[in-house]
C-alpha positions, 0 to 999 in steps of 0.5 A: 370324920377325920377330914372335918377335924383336920379342916378345923385345925387348918382353919385355926392356923394363923394366916399371913393376915393374922401375923401382919395385923397382930404386929400392927395392933401391938405397935399401938400406933393409931396411924403410921406412914404408908411408905411401902419401901420402909414397910417392906424393909422393916418386915424383911429385917424382922424376917431375918431376926427373931420373927424368922419362923413366923414370917417365913412365908414372906419372900422378898426380892433381891436386886430385882425391884427398887427395894426388897419387895414381898408380893405376899406382904403387899397383898396382905396390906391390901386385904387388911384394907379391903377387910376394914382392919386397916384404913387409909382415910387421908386423900393421898394415902400417906398414912395407914391406921387401925382404930382402937376397936379393931386393934382390940379385936385383932389382939383378942383374935391373936390370943386364940391363934398364936402360941404364947411364945409366938405372941410374945415374938409378935408383940416385940416386933410390934414394939419395934414397928412402933419405934420405927414408924412413930412420929410425934403426931401418931400416938 
């Protein structure tokens, strides 16, 4: 039965979706700009700092695209939208958002998925996300 216990351990490991959703949830923003260039730049910068270990799966292009671009980040953002965790209810998709209920669900799941230290780092990144992406109309 070792195989099934290994699978249980793997299924409980945080996914890239868990990481991004947790950062967005801890930003406590109802909505934020859907500016892909700025979202990718923010995550790239965080990957180079305190979030290096947690964000290591996100690889960013250098000098190939118009801005540092991560295929994984773009895929995660789309998956979060398709899964109903992230929404874009405005016709031009200029803003993305998380409802209070989803934010709470994400935070509850994060407590189970991440160590205390990892969660602390993601909370800090979430606060920096809020500082970077909040506008007077978003809180």
